[in-house]
N, CA, C and O atoms as a Maestro MAE file, in Angstrom:
{
 s_m_m2io_version
 :::
 2.0.0
}

f_m_ct {
 s_m_title
 :::
 protein
 m_atom[348] {
  # First column is atom index #
  i_m_mmod_type
  r_m_x_coord
  r_m_y_coord
  r_m_z_coord
  i_m_residue_number
  s_m_chain_name
  s_m_pdb_residue_name
  s_m_pdb_atom_name
  i_m_atomic_number
  :::
  1 25 10.663 -30.013 8.010 1 A "MET " " N  " 7
  2 3 10.208 -28.857 8.750 1 A "MET " " CA " 6
  3 2 8.689 -28.840 8.739 1 A "MET " " C  " 6
  4 15 8.076 -29.009 7.686 1 A "MET " " O  " 8
  5 25 8.084 -28.640 9.880 2 A "LEU " " N  " 7
  6 3 6.641 -28.563 10.011 2 A "LEU " " CA " 6
  7 2 6.203 -27.137 9.753 2 A "LEU " " C  " 6
  8 15 6.733 -26.206 10.360 2 A "LEU " " O  " 8
  9 25 5.245 -26.952 8.864 3 A "ILE " " N  " 7
  10 3 4.741 -25.624 8.539 3 A "ILE " " CA " 6
  11 2 3.282 -25.561 8.924 3 A "ILE " " C  " 6
  12 15 2.472 -26.373 8.477 3 A "ILE " " O  " 8
  13 25 2.951 -24.589 9.758 4 A "SER " " N  " 7
  14 3 1.568 -24.395 10.166 4 A "SER " " CA " 6
  15 2 0.852 -23.531 9.140 4 A "SER " " C  " 6
  16 15 1.443 -22.617 8.565 4 A "SER " " O  " 8
  17 25 -0.398 -23.817 8.918 5 A "ILE " " N  " 7
  18 3 -1.212 -23.003 8.029 5 A "ILE " " CA " 6
  19 2 -2.103 -22.137 8.893 5 A "ILE " " C  " 6
  20 15 -2.834 -22.629 9.753 5 A "ILE " " O  " 8
  21 25 -2.030 -20.837 8.652 6 A "VAL " " N  " 7
  22 3 -2.768 -19.874 9.459 6 A "VAL " " CA " 6
  23 2 -3.735 -19.129 8.554 6 A "VAL " " C  " 6
  24 15 -3.361 -18.677 7.472 6 A "VAL " " O  " 8
  25 25 -4.965 -19.006 8.995 7 A "PHE " " N  " 7
  26 3 -5.957 -18.257 8.262 7 A "PHE " " CA " 6
  27 2 -6.431 -17.105 9.137 7 A "PHE " " C  " 6
  28 15 -6.611 -17.255 10.345 7 A "PHE " " O  " 8
  29 25 -6.629 -15.953 8.505 8 A "ILE " " N  " 7
  30 3 -7.147 -14.788 9.213 8 A "ILE " " CA " 6
  31 2 -8.481 -14.423 8.571 8 A "ILE " " C  " 6
  32 15 -8.604 -14.349 7.349 8 A "ILE " " O  " 8
  33 25 -9.464 -14.201 9.415 9 A "LYS " " N  " 7
  34 3 -10.784 -13.841 8.921 9 A "LYS " " CA " 6
  35 2 -11.006 -12.372 9.240 9 A "LYS " " C  " 6
  36 15 -10.836 -11.956 10.386 9 A "LYS " " O  " 8
  37 25 -11.383 -11.580 8.241 10 A "ASN " " N  " 7
  38 3 -11.651 -10.173 8.499 10 A "ASN " " CA " 6
  39 2 -13.156 -9.933 8.594 10 A "ASN " " C  " 6
  40 15 -13.946 -10.871 8.490 10 A "ASN " " O  " 8
  41 25 -13.542 -8.699 8.789 11 A "ASN " " N  " 7
  42 3 -14.953 -8.361 8.983 11 A "ASN " " CA " 6
  43 2 -15.825 -8.655 7.769 11 A "ASN " " C  " 6
  44 15 -17.039 -8.804 7.907 11 A "ASN " " O  " 8
  45 25 -15.230 -8.741 6.588 12 A "GLU " " N  " 7
  46 3 -15.996 -8.984 5.374 12 A "GLU " " CA " 6
  47 2 -16.090 -10.472 5.060 12 A "GLU " " C  " 6
  48 15 -16.474 -10.843 3.951 12 A "GLU " " O  " 8
  49 25 -15.744 -11.332 6.022 13 A "ASP " " N  " 7
  50 3 -15.776 -12.780 5.877 13 A "ASP " " CA " 6
  51 2 -14.844 -13.299 4.775 13 A "ASP " " C  " 6
  52 15 -15.078 -14.367 4.208 13 A "ASP " " O  " 8
  53 25 -13.797 -12.542 4.480 14 A "ASN " " N  " 7
  54 3 -12.778 -13.020 3.548 14 A "ASN " " CA " 6
  55 2 -11.698 -13.741 4.345 14 A "ASN " " C  " 6
  56 15 -11.340 -13.306 5.440 14 A "ASN " " O  " 8
  57 25 -11.186 -14.819 3.814 15 A "ILE " " N  " 7
  58 3 -10.147 -15.584 4.496 15 A "ILE " " CA " 6
  59 2 -8.864 -15.478 3.680 15 A "ILE " " C  " 6
  60 15 -8.865 -15.679 2.466 15 A "ILE " " O  " 8
  61 25 -7.778 -15.161 4.366 16 A "TYR " " N  " 7
  62 3 -6.490 -15.014 3.705 16 A "TYR " " CA " 6
  63 2 -5.568 -16.143 4.138 16 A "TYR " " C  " 6
  64 15 -5.456 -16.434 5.329 16 A "TYR " " O  " 8
  65 25 -4.919 -16.769 3.196 17 A "ASP " " N  " 7
  66 3 -3.958 -17.827 3.473 17 A "ASP " " CA " 6
  67 2 -2.612 -17.175 3.764 17 A "ASP " " C  " 6
  68 15 -2.043 -16.509 2.898 17 A "ASP " " O  " 8
  69 25 -2.103 -17.363 4.974 18 A "MET " " N  " 7
  70 3 -0.871 -16.711 5.388 18 A "MET " " CA " 6
  71 2 0.367 -17.555 5.096 18 A "MET " " C  " 6
  72 15 1.470 -17.161 5.475 18 A "MET " " O  " 8
  73 25 0.221 -18.689 4.441 19 A "THR " " N  " 7
  74 3 1.385 -19.530 4.155 19 A "THR " " CA " 6
  75 2 2.346 -18.861 3.187 19 A "THR " " C  " 6
  76 15 3.508 -19.256 3.096 19 A "THR " " O  " 8
  77 25 1.879 -17.858 2.467 20 A "GLU " " N  " 7
  78 3 2.756 -17.143 1.550 20 A "GLU " " CA " 6
  79 2 3.881 -16.443 2.300 20 A "GLU " " C  " 6
  80 15 4.931 -16.171 1.720 20 A "GLU " " O  " 8
  81 25 3.679 -16.149 3.578 21 A "ASN " " N  " 7
  82 3 4.681 -15.449 4.374 21 A "ASN " " CA " 6
  83 2 5.653 -16.392 5.067 21 A "ASN " " C  " 6
  84 15 6.594 -15.927 5.711 21 A "ASN " " O  " 8
  85 25 5.455 -17.699 4.956 22 A "ILE " " N  " 7
  86 3 6.331 -18.663 5.614 22 A "ILE " " CA " 6
  87 2 7.431 -19.056 4.637 22 A "ILE " " C  " 6
  88 15 7.153 -19.465 3.510 22 A "ILE " " O  " 8
  89 25 8.670 -18.931 5.072 23 A "ARG " " N  " 7
  90 3 9.801 -19.231 4.208 23 A "ARG " " CA " 6
  91 2 10.620 -20.351 4.809 23 A "ARG " " C  " 6
  92 15 10.998 -20.301 5.980 23 A "ARG " " O  " 8
  93 25 10.891 -21.362 4.002 24 A "LYS " " N  " 7
  94 3 11.735 -22.459 4.462 24 A "LYS " " CA " 6
  95 2 13.176 -21.994 4.543 24 A "LYS " " C  " 6
  96 15 13.622 -21.173 3.742 24 A "LYS " " O  " 8
  97 25 13.886 -22.515 5.499 25 A "ASN " " N  " 7
  98 3 15.308 -22.233 5.598 25 A "ASN " " CA " 6
  99 2 15.976 -23.352 6.385 25 A "ASN " " C  " 6
  100 15 15.314 -24.217 6.959 25 A "ASN " " O  " 8
  101 25 17.287 -23.310 6.396 26 A "ARG " " N  " 7
  102 3 18.064 -24.336 7.081 26 A "ARG " " CA " 6
  103 2 18.859 -23.758 8.250 26 A "ARG " " C  " 6
  104 15 19.885 -24.317 8.639 26 A "ARG " " O  " 8
  105 25 18.393 -22.648 8.808 27 A "VAL " " N  " 7
  106 3 19.118 -21.984 9.895 27 A "VAL " " CA " 6
  107 2 19.303 -22.933 11.067 27 A "VAL " " C  " 6
  108 15 20.424 -23.107 11.545 27 A "VAL " " O  " 8
  109 25 18.235 -23.545 11.536 28 A "LYS " " N  " 7
  110 3 18.317 -24.428 12.699 28 A "LYS " " CA " 6
  111 2 19.231 -25.622 12.419 28 A "LYS " " C  " 6
  112 15 20.038 -26.004 13.267 28 A "LYS " " O  " 8
  113 25 19.102 -26.206 11.236 29 A "LYS " " N  " 7
  114 3 19.918 -27.359 10.861 29 A "LYS " " CA " 6
  115 2 21.406 -27.019 10.946 29 A "LYS " " C  " 6
  116 15 22.174 -27.731 11.593 29 A "LYS " " O  " 8
  117 25 21.806 -25.933 10.295 30 A "TYR " " N  " 7
  118 3 23.220 -25.556 10.295 30 A "TYR " " CA " 6
  119 2 23.686 -25.085 11.670 30 A "TYR " " C  " 6
  120 15 24.822 -25.348 12.065 30 A "TYR " " O  " 8
  121 25 22.809 -24.388 12.402 31 A "ARG " " N  " 7
  122 3 23.165 -23.910 13.748 31 A "ARG " " CA " 6
  123 2 23.455 -25.092 14.662 31 A "ARG " " C  " 6
  124 15 24.433 -25.080 15.410 31 A "ARG " " O  " 8
  125 25 22.609 -26.108 14.602 32 A "GLU " " N  " 7
  126 3 22.782 -27.278 15.466 32 A "GLU " " CA " 6
  127 2 23.974 -28.136 15.050 32 A "GLU " " C  " 6
  128 15 24.562 -28.815 15.891 32 A "GLU " " O  " 8
  129 25 24.341 -28.119 13.763 33 A "GLU " " N  " 7
  130 3 25.494 -28.884 13.297 33 A "GLU " " CA " 6
  131 2 26.803 -28.320 13.857 33 A "GLU " " C  " 6
  132 15 27.764 -29.066 14.048 33 A "GLU " " O  " 8
  133 25 26.848 -27.010 14.122 34 A "ILE " " N  " 7
  134 3 28.112 -26.364 14.502 34 A "ILE " " CA " 6
  135 2 28.654 -26.814 15.864 34 A "ILE " " C  " 6
  136 15 29.859 -27.063 15.858 34 A "ILE " " O  " 8
  137 25 28.056 -26.958 16.949 35 A "PRO " " N  " 7
  138 3 26.733 -26.509 17.417 35 A "PRO " " CA " 6
  139 2 26.814 -25.121 18.072 35 A "PRO " " C  " 6
  140 15 27.801 -24.765 18.716 35 A "PRO " " O  " 8
  141 25 25.735 -24.358 17.878 36 A "LEU " " N  " 7
  142 3 25.584 -23.040 18.499 36 A "LEU " " CA " 6
  143 2 24.185 -22.945 19.087 36 A "LEU " " C  " 6
  144 15 23.239 -23.529 18.560 36 A "LEU " " O  " 8
  145 25 24.064 -22.212 20.172 37 A "SER " " N  " 7
  146 3 22.734 -21.909 20.701 37 A "SER " " CA " 6
  147 2 22.160 -20.758 19.878 37 A "SER " " C  " 6
  148 15 22.878 -20.118 19.109 37 A "SER " " O  " 8
  149 25 20.885 -20.503 20.040 38 A "ILE " " N  " 7
  150 3 20.260 -19.368 19.354 38 A "ILE " " CA " 6
  151 2 20.956 -18.080 19.769 38 A "ILE " " C  " 6
  152 15 21.218 -17.221 18.928 38 A "ILE " " O  " 8
  153 25 21.256 -17.935 21.052 39 A "SER " " N  " 7
  154 3 21.919 -16.725 21.551 39 A "SER " " CA " 6
  155 2 23.319 -16.563 20.976 39 A "SER " " C  " 6
  156 15 23.734 -15.455 20.638 39 A "SER " " O  " 8
  157 25 24.043 -17.667 20.867 40 A "GLU " " N  " 7
  158 3 25.398 -17.602 20.316 40 A "GLU " " CA " 6
  159 2 25.374 -17.200 18.842 40 A "GLU " " C  " 6
  160 15 26.186 -16.382 18.407 40 A "GLU " " O  " 8
  161 25 24.449 -17.771 18.076 41 A "LEU " " N  " 7
  162 3 24.342 -17.403 16.672 41 A "LEU " " CA " 6
  163 2 23.927 -15.937 16.537 41 A "LEU " " C  " 6
  164 15 24.449 -15.214 15.687 41 A "LEU " " O  " 8
  165 25 22.996 -15.508 17.372 42 A "ALA " " N  " 7
  166 3 22.556 -14.110 17.339 42 A "ALA " " CA " 6
  167 2 23.728 -13.170 17.614 42 A "ALA " " C  " 6
  168 15 23.898 -12.171 16.916 42 A "ALA " " O  " 8
  169 25 24.516 -13.478 18.604 43 A "ARG " " N  " 7
  170 3 25.679 -12.649 18.947 43 A "ARG " " CA " 6
  171 2 26.682 -12.621 17.788 43 A "ARG " " C  " 6
  172 15 27.213 -11.565 17.444 43 A "ARG " " O  " 8
  173 25 26.931 -13.772 17.200 44 A "LYS " " N  " 7
  174 3 27.875 -13.887 16.086 44 A "LYS " " CA " 6
  175 2 27.392 -13.105 14.862 44 A "LYS " " C  " 6
  176 15 28.201 -12.538 14.128 44 A "LYS " " O  " 8
  177 25 26.074 -13.075 14.642 45 A "ALA " " N  " 7
  178 3 25.494 -12.381 13.492 45 A "ALA " " CA " 6
  179 2 25.179 -10.916 13.784 45 A "ALA " " C  " 6
  180 15 24.866 -10.158 12.866 45 A "ALA " " O  " 8
  181 25 25.259 -10.512 15.044 46 A "GLY " " N  " 7
  182 3 24.918 -9.133 15.403 46 A "GLY " " CA " 6
  183 2 23.431 -8.878 15.393 46 A "GLY " " C  " 6
  184 15 22.984 -7.777 15.072 46 A "GLY " " O  " 8
  185 25 22.658 -9.900 15.747 47 A "LEU " " N  " 7
  186 3 21.197 -9.806 15.772 47 A "LEU " " CA " 6
  187 2 20.682 -10.199 17.152 47 A "LEU " " C  " 6
  188 15 21.457 -10.590 18.025 47 A "LEU " " O  " 8
  189 25 19.375 -10.094 17.341 48 A "THR " " N  " 7
  190 3 18.772 -10.521 18.610 48 A "THR " " CA " 6
  191 2 18.388 -12.002 18.513 48 A "THR " " C  " 6
  192 15 18.138 -12.509 17.419 48 A "THR " " O  " 8
  193 25 18.341 -12.690 19.648 49 A "PRO " " N  " 7
  194 3 17.871 -14.076 19.644 49 A "PRO " " CA " 6
  195 2 16.440 -14.196 19.103 49 A "PRO " " C  " 6
  196 15 16.082 -15.215 18.513 49 A "PRO " " O  " 8
  197 25 15.635 -13.170 19.303 50 A "GLN " " N  " 7
  198 3 14.262 -13.189 18.808 50 A "GLN " " CA " 6
  199 2 14.238 -13.256 17.276 50 A "GLN " " C  " 6
  200 15 13.392 -13.936 16.695 50 A "GLN " " O  " 8
  201 25 15.158 -12.556 16.634 51 A "THR " " N  " 7
  202 3 15.228 -12.580 15.168 51 A "THR " " CA " 6
  203 2 15.614 -13.967 14.675 51 A "THR " " C  " 6
  204 15 15.046 -14.460 13.701 51 A "THR " " O  " 8
  205 25 16.574 -14.596 15.341 52 A "ILE " " N  " 7
  206 3 16.990 -15.944 14.956 52 A "ILE " " CA " 6
  207 2 15.823 -16.920 15.131 52 A "ILE " " C  " 6
  208 15 15.579 -17.763 14.268 52 A "ILE " " O  " 8
  209 25 15.111 -16.802 16.244 53 A "ALA " " N  " 7
  210 3 13.959 -17.679 16.495 53 A "ALA " " CA " 6
  211 2 12.889 -17.493 15.420 53 A "ALA " " C  " 6
  212 15 12.295 -18.471 14.966 53 A "ALA " " O  " 8
  213 25 12.639 -16.249 15.009 54 A "LYS " " N  " 7
  214 3 11.674 -15.993 13.931 54 A "LYS " " CA " 6
  215 2 12.117 -16.664 12.642 54 A "LYS " " C  " 6
  216 15 11.303 -17.263 11.939 54 A "LYS " " O  " 8
  217 25 13.404 -16.567 12.328 55 A "MET " " N  " 7
  218 3 13.926 -17.202 11.110 55 A "MET " " CA " 6
  219 2 13.716 -18.701 11.148 55 A "MET " " C  " 6
  220 15 13.272 -19.303 10.171 55 A "MET " " O  " 8
  221 25 14.040 -19.300 12.286 56 A "GLU " " N  " 7
  222 3 13.923 -20.754 12.413 56 A "GLU " " CA " 6
  223 2 12.483 -21.217 12.282 56 A "GLU " " C  " 6
  224 15 12.229 -22.347 11.864 56 A "GLU " " O  " 8
  225 25 11.540 -20.356 12.635 57 A "LYS " " N  " 7
  226 3 10.120 -20.689 12.499 57 A "LYS " " CA " 6
  227 2 9.603 -20.415 11.090 57 A "LYS " " C  " 6
  228 15 8.476 -20.777 10.753 57 A "LYS " " O  " 8
  229 25 10.437 -19.772 10.266 58 A "GLY " " N  " 7
  230 3 10.028 -19.457 8.901 58 A "GLY " " CA " 6
  231 2 9.236 -18.174 8.776 58 A "GLY " " C  " 6
  232 15 8.624 -17.918 7.739 58 A "GLY " " O  " 8
  233 25 9.242 -17.363 9.827 59 A "LEU " " N  " 7
  234 3 8.517 -16.097 9.785 59 A "LEU " " CA " 6
  235 2 9.331 -15.059 9.019 59 A "LEU " " C  " 6
  236 15 10.551 -15.191 8.911 59 A "LEU " " O  " 8
  237 25 8.677 -14.032 8.488 60 A "PRO " " N  " 7
  238 3 9.392 -13.029 7.689 60 A "PRO " " CA " 6
  239 2 10.450 -12.283 8.510 60 A "PRO " " C  " 6
  240 15 10.199 -11.857 9.637 60 A "PRO " " O  " 8
  241 25 11.621 -12.140 7.924 61 A "THR " " N  " 7
  242 3 12.703 -11.341 8.499 61 A "THR " " CA " 6
  243 2 13.351 -10.560 7.366 61 A "THR " " C  " 6
  244 15 13.147 -10.869 6.192 61 A "THR " " O  " 8
  245 25 14.127 -9.556 7.719 62 A "ARG " " N  " 7
  246 3 14.770 -8.722 6.705 62 A "ARG " " CA " 6
  247 2 15.858 -9.495 5.976 62 A "ARG " " C  " 6
  248 15 16.543 -10.339 6.554 62 A "ARG " " O  " 8
  249 25 15.995 -9.189 4.715 63 A "LYS " " N  " 7
  250 3 17.021 -9.847 3.897 63 A "LYS " " CA " 6
  251 2 18.409 -9.589 4.481 63 A "LYS " " C  " 6
  252 15 19.255 -10.483 4.470 63 A "LYS " " O  " 8
  253 25 18.653 -8.387 4.987 64 A "ASN " " N  " 7
  254 3 19.943 -8.055 5.580 64 A "ASN " " CA " 6
  255 2 20.238 -8.960 6.778 64 A "ASN " " C  " 6
  256 15 21.375 -9.392 6.967 64 A "ASN " " O  " 8
  257 25 19.224 -9.242 7.577 65 A "SER " " N  " 7
  258 3 19.387 -10.146 8.725 65 A "SER " " CA " 6
  259 2 19.699 -11.561 8.246 65 A "SER " " C  " 6
  260 15 20.536 -12.249 8.831 65 A "SER " " O  " 8
  261 25 19.035 -11.988 7.197 66 A "GLN " " N  " 7
  262 3 19.286 -13.313 6.640 66 A "GLN " " CA " 6
  263 2 20.713 -13.418 6.112 66 A "GLN " " C  " 6
  264 15 21.369 -14.444 6.291 66 A "GLN " " O  " 8
  265 25 21.189 -12.371 5.470 67 A "LEU " " N  " 7
  266 3 22.564 -12.357 4.972 67 A "LEU " " CA " 6
  267 2 23.564 -12.456 6.117 67 A "LEU " " C  " 6
  268 15 24.571 -13.155 6.005 67 A "LEU " " O  " 8
  269 25 23.288 -11.756 7.219 68 A "LYS " " N  " 7
  270 3 24.162 -11.809 8.394 68 A "LYS " " CA " 6
  271 2 24.221 -13.218 8.977 68 A "LYS " " C  " 6
  272 15 25.286 -13.687 9.379 68 A "LYS " " O  " 8
  273 25 23.080 -13.884 9.021 69 A "VAL " " N  " 7
  274 3 23.023 -15.248 9.564 69 A "VAL " " CA " 6
  275 2 23.784 -16.206 8.667 69 A "VAL " " C  " 6
  276 15 24.546 -17.040 9.158 69 A "VAL " " O  " 8
  277 25 23.593 -16.101 7.369 70 A "ALA " " N  " 7
  278 3 24.321 -16.968 6.434 70 A "ALA " " CA " 6
  279 2 25.826 -16.778 6.612 70 A "ALA " " C  " 6
  280 15 26.578 -17.753 6.635 70 A "ALA " " O  " 8
  281 25 26.259 -15.546 6.736 71 A "LYS " " N  " 7
  282 3 27.685 -15.262 6.939 71 A "LYS " " CA " 6
  283 2 28.177 -15.836 8.264 71 A "LYS " " C  " 6
  284 15 29.262 -16.415 8.323 71 A "LYS " " O  " 8
  285 25 27.391 -15.680 9.323 72 A "ALA " " N  " 7
  286 3 27.771 -16.210 10.640 72 A "ALA " " CA " 6
  287 2 27.858 -17.735 10.628 72 A "ALA " " C  " 6
  288 15 28.622 -18.324 11.393 72 A "ALA " " O  " 8
  289 25 27.080 -18.367 9.763 73 A "LEU " " N  " 7
  290 3 27.104 -19.827 9.630 73 A "LEU " " CA " 6
  291 2 28.164 -20.305 8.629 73 A "LEU " " C  " 6
  292 15 28.324 -21.505 8.408 73 A "LEU " " O  " 8
  293 25 28.884 -19.348 8.027 74 A "ASN " " N  " 7
  294 3 29.888 -19.649 6.997 74 A "ASN " " CA " 6
  295 2 29.284 -20.393 5.805 74 A "ASN " " C  " 6
  296 15 29.874 -21.331 5.269 74 A "ASN " " O  " 8
  297 25 28.092 -19.946 5.408 75 A "LYS " " N  " 7
  298 3 27.378 -20.549 4.286 75 A "LYS " " CA " 6
  299 2 26.981 -19.465 3.296 75 A "LYS " " C  " 6
  300 15 26.911 -18.287 3.646 75 A "LYS " " O  " 8
  301 25 26.725 -19.870 2.063 76 A "LYS " " N  " 7
  302 3 26.175 -18.960 1.073 76 A "LYS " " CA " 6
  303 2 24.698 -18.764 1.382 76 A "LYS " " C  " 6
  304 15 24.039 -19.649 1.926 76 A "LYS " " O  " 8
  305 25 24.191 -17.587 1.027 77 A "TYR " " N  " 7
  306 3 22.785 -17.264 1.282 77 A "TYR " " CA " 6
  307 2 21.855 -18.349 0.744 77 A "TYR " " C  " 6
  308 15 20.941 -18.791 1.440 77 A "TYR " " O  " 8
  309 25 22.090 -18.775 -0.494 78 A "ASN " " N  " 7
  310 3 21.206 -19.766 -1.133 78 A "ASN " " CA " 6
  311 2 21.288 -21.146 -0.490 78 A "ASN " " C  " 6
  312 15 20.375 -21.955 -0.656 78 A "ASN " " O  " 8
  313 25 22.353 -21.424 0.231 79 A "GLU " " N  " 7
  314 3 22.457 -22.699 0.946 79 A "GLU " " CA " 6
  315 2 21.536 -22.717 2.167 79 A "GLU " " C  " 6
  316 15 21.038 -23.770 2.564 79 A "GLU " " O  " 8
  317 25 21.319 -21.546 2.751 80 A "VAL " " N  " 7
  318 3 20.558 -21.447 3.994 80 A "VAL " " CA " 6
  319 2 19.080 -21.123 3.741 80 A "VAL " " C  " 6
  320 15 18.193 -21.660 4.405 80 A "VAL " " O  " 8
  321 25 18.838 -20.258 2.794 81 A "PHE " " N  " 7
  322 3 17.466 -19.774 2.563 81 A "PHE " " CA " 6
  323 2 16.992 -20.157 1.172 81 A "PHE " " C  " 6
  324 15 17.733 -20.059 0.194 81 A "PHE " " O  " 8
  325 25 15.747 -20.593 1.105 82 A "GLU " " N  " 7
  326 3 15.120 -20.915 -0.169 82 A "GLU " " CA " 6
  327 2 13.661 -20.530 -0.104 82 A "GLU " " C  " 6
  328 15 13.077 -20.477 0.978 82 A "GLU " " O  " 8
  329 25 13.071 -20.263 -1.239 83 A "ASP " " N  " 7
  330 3 11.654 -19.936 -1.301 83 A "ASP " " CA " 6
  331 2 10.845 -21.210 -1.105 83 A "ASP " " C  " 6
  332 15 11.261 -22.277 -1.557 83 A "ASP " " O  " 8
  333 25 9.708 -21.121 -0.446 84 A "ILE " " N  " 7
  334 3 8.867 -22.289 -0.163 84 A "ILE " " CA " 6
  335 2 8.419 -22.970 -1.454 84 A "ILE " " C  " 6
  336 15 8.139 -24.169 -1.443 84 A "ILE " " O  " 8
  337 25 8.346 -22.246 -2.552 85 A "THR " " N  " 7
  338 3 7.913 -22.828 -3.809 85 A "THR " " CA " 6
  339 2 9.021 -23.622 -4.489 85 A "THR " " C  " 6
  340 15 8.772 -24.282 -5.498 85 A "THR " " O  " 8
  341 25 10.237 -23.571 -3.957 86 A "ASP " " N  " 7
  342 3 11.369 -24.290 -4.546 86 A "ASP " " CA " 6
  343 2 11.392 -25.763 -4.189 86 A "ASP " " C  " 6
  344 15 12.234 -26.495 -4.709 86 A "ASP " " O  " 8
  345 25 10.504 -26.227 -3.325 87 A "THR " " N  " 7
  346 3 10.552 -27.621 -2.872 87 A "THR " " CA " 6
  347 2 9.633 -28.501 -3.669 87 A "THR " " C  " 6
  348 15 9.556 -29.703 -3.415 87 A "THR " " O  " 8
  :::
 }
 m_bond[347] {
  # First column is bond index #
  i_m_from
  i_m_to
  i_m_order
  :::
  1 1 2 1
  2 2 3 1
  3 3 4 2
  4 3 5 1
  5 5 6 1
  6 6 7 1
  7 7 8 2
  8 7 9 1
  9 9 10 1
  10 10 11 1
  11 11 12 2
  12 11 13 1
  13 13 14 1
  14 14 15 1
  15 15 16 2
  16 15 17 1
  17 17 18 1
  18 18 19 1
  19 19 20 2
  20 19 21 1
  21 21 22 1
  22 22 23 1
  23 23 24 2
  24 23 25 1
  25 25 26 1
  26 26 27 1
  27 27 28 2
  28 27 29 1
  29 29 30 1
  30 30 31 1
  31 31 32 2
  32 31 33 1
  33 33 34 1
  34 34 35 1
  35 35 36 2
  36 35 37 1
  37 37 38 1
  38 38 39 1
  39 39 40 2
  40 39 41 1
  41 41 42 1
  42 42 43 1
  43 43 44 2
  44 43 45 1
  45 45 46 1
  46 46 47 1
  47 47 48 2
  48 47 49 1
  49 49 50 1
  50 50 51 1
  51 51 52 2
  52 51 53 1
  53 53 54 1
  54 54 55 1
  55 55 56 2
  56 55 57 1
  57 57 58 1
  58 58 59 1
  59 59 60 2
  60 59 61 1
  61 61 62 1
  62 62 63 1
  63 63 64 2
  64 63 65 1
  65 65 66 1
  66 66 67 1
  67 67 68 2
  68 67 69 1
  69 69 70 1
  70 70 71 1
  71 71 72 2
  72 71 73 1
  73 73 74 1
  74 74 75 1
  75 75 76 2
  76 75 77 1
  77 77 78 1
  78 78 79 1
  79 79 80 2
  80 79 81 1
  81 81 82 1
  82 82 83 1
  83 83 84 2
  84 83 85 1
  85 85 86 1
  86 86 87 1
  87 87 88 2
  88 87 89 1
  89 89 90 1
  90 90 91 1
  91 91 92 2
  92 91 93 1
  93 93 94 1
  94 94 95 1
  95 95 96 2
  96 95 97 1
  97 97 98 1
  98 98 99 1
  99 99 100 2
  100 99 101 1
  101 101 102 1
  102 102 103 1
  103 103 104 2
  104 103 105 1
  105 105 106 1
  106 106 107 1
  107 107 108 2
  108 107 109 1
  109 109 110 1
  110 110 111 1
  111 111 112 2
  112 111 113 1
  113 113 114 1
  114 114 115 1
  115 115 116 2
  116 115 117 1
  117 117 118 1
  118 118 119 1
  119 119 120 2
  120 119 121 1
  121 121 122 1
  122 122 123 1
  123 123 124 2
  124 123 125 1
  125 125 126 1
  126 126 127 1
  127 127 128 2
  128 127 129 1
  129 129 130 1
  130 130 131 1
  131 131 132 2
  132 131 133 1
  133 133 134 1
  134 134 135 1
  135 135 136 2
  136 135 137 1
  137 137 138 1
  138 138 139 1
  139 139 140 2
  140 139 141 1
  141 141 142 1
  142 142 143 1
  143 143 144 2
  144 143 145 1
  145 145 146 1
  146 146 147 1
  147 147 148 2
  148 147 149 1
  149 149 150 1
  150 150 151 1
  151 151 152 2
  152 151 153 1
  153 153 154 1
  154 154 155 1
  155 155 156 2
  156 155 157 1
  157 157 158 1
  158 158 159 1
  159 159 160 2
  160 159 161 1
  161 161 162 1
  162 162 163 1
  163 163 164 2
  164 163 165 1
  165 165 166 1
  166 166 167 1
  167 167 168 2
  168 167 169 1
  169 169 170 1
  170 170 171 1
  171 171 172 2
  172 171 173 1
  173 173 174 1
  174 174 175 1
  175 175 176 2
  176 175 177 1
  177 177 178 1
  178 178 179 1
  179 179 180 2
  180 179 181 1
  181 181 182 1
  182 182 183 1
  183 183 184 2
  184 183 185 1
  185 185 186 1
  186 186 187 1
  187 187 188 2
  188 187 189 1
  189 189 190 1
  190 190 191 1
  191 191 192 2
  192 191 193 1
  193 193 194 1
  194 194 195 1
  195 195 196 2
  196 195 197 1
  197 197 198 1
  198 198 199 1
  199 199 200 2
  200 199 201 1
  201 201 202 1
  202 202 203 1
  203 203 204 2
  204 203 205 1
  205 205 206 1
  206 206 207 1
  207 207 208 2
  208 207 209 1
  209 209 210 1
  210 210 211 1
  211 211 212 2
  212 211 213 1
  213 213 214 1
  214 214 215 1
  215 215 216 2
  216 215 217 1
  217 217 218 1
  218 218 219 1
  219 219 220 2
  220 219 221 1
  221 221 222 1
  222 222 223 1
  223 223 224 2
  224 223 225 1
  225 225 226 1
  226 226 227 1
  227 227 228 2
  228 227 229 1
  229 229 230 1
  230 230 231 1
  231 231 232 2
  232 231 233 1
  233 233 234 1
  234 234 235 1
  235 235 236 2
  236 235 237 1
  237 237 238 1
  238 238 239 1
  239 239 240 2
  240 239 241 1
  241 241 242 1
  242 242 243 1
  243 243 244 2
  244 243 245 1
  245 245 246 1
  246 246 247 1
  247 247 248 2
  248 247 249 1
  249 249 250 1
  250 250 251 1
  251 251 252 2
  252 251 253 1
  253 253 254 1
  254 254 255 1
  255 255 256 2
  256 255 257 1
  257 257 258 1
  258 258 259 1
  259 259 260 2
  260 259 261 1
  261 261 262 1
  262 262 263 1
  263 263 264 2
  264 263 265 1
  265 265 266 1
  266 266 267 1
  267 267 268 2
  268 267 269 1
  269 269 270 1
  270 270 271 1
  271 271 272 2
  272 271 273 1
  273 273 274 1
  274 274 275 1
  275 275 276 2
  276 275 277 1
  277 277 278 1
  278 278 279 1
  279 279 280 2
  280 279 281 1
  281 281 282 1
  282 282 283 1
  283 283 284 2
  284 283 285 1
  285 285 286 1
  286 286 287 1
  287 287 288 2
  288 287 289 1
  289 289 290 1
  290 290 291 1
  291 291 292 2
  292 291 293 1
  293 293 294 1
  294 294 295 1
  295 295 296 2
  296 295 297 1
  297 297 298 1
  298 298 299 1
  299 299 300 2
  300 299 301 1
  301 301 302 1
  302 302 303 1
  303 303 304 2
  304 303 305 1
  305 305 306 1
  306 306 307 1
  307 307 308 2
  308 307 309 1
  309 309 310 1
  310 310 311 1
  311 311 312 2
  312 311 313 1
  313 313 314 1
  314 314 315 1
  315 315 316 2
  316 315 317 1
  317 317 318 1
  318 318 319 1
  319 319 320 2
  320 319 321 1
  321 321 322 1
  322 322 323 1
  323 323 324 2
  324 323 325 1
  325 325 326 1
  326 326 327 1
  327 327 328 2
  328 327 329 1
  329 329 330 1
  330 330 331 1
  331 331 332 2
  332 331 333 1
  333 333 334 1
  334 334 335 1
  335 335 336 2
  336 335 337 1
  337 337 338 1
  338 338 339 1
  339 339 340 2
  340 339 341 1
  341 341 342 1
  342 342 343 1
  343 343 344 2
  344 343 345 1
  345 345 346 1
  346 346 347 1
  347 347 348 2
  :::
 }
}
């Protein structure tokens, strides 16, 4: 998975590393193995396609949404989602 590093500069010339907000997951991998489109997985999980796309990009999403996706993929939460520091 490719992870982009994003920096934000504020008025005080401080730079914040936003990689802390990027979370690795296997949503796309498992979705494509089934195979399901983003829309199909979203419908199955009761979420919007935008939420699924955010997850696949590693952007922050609610834990409840992540649990719904894991269930829709017939996987345990820990099989699908892991902390970036676990690698």
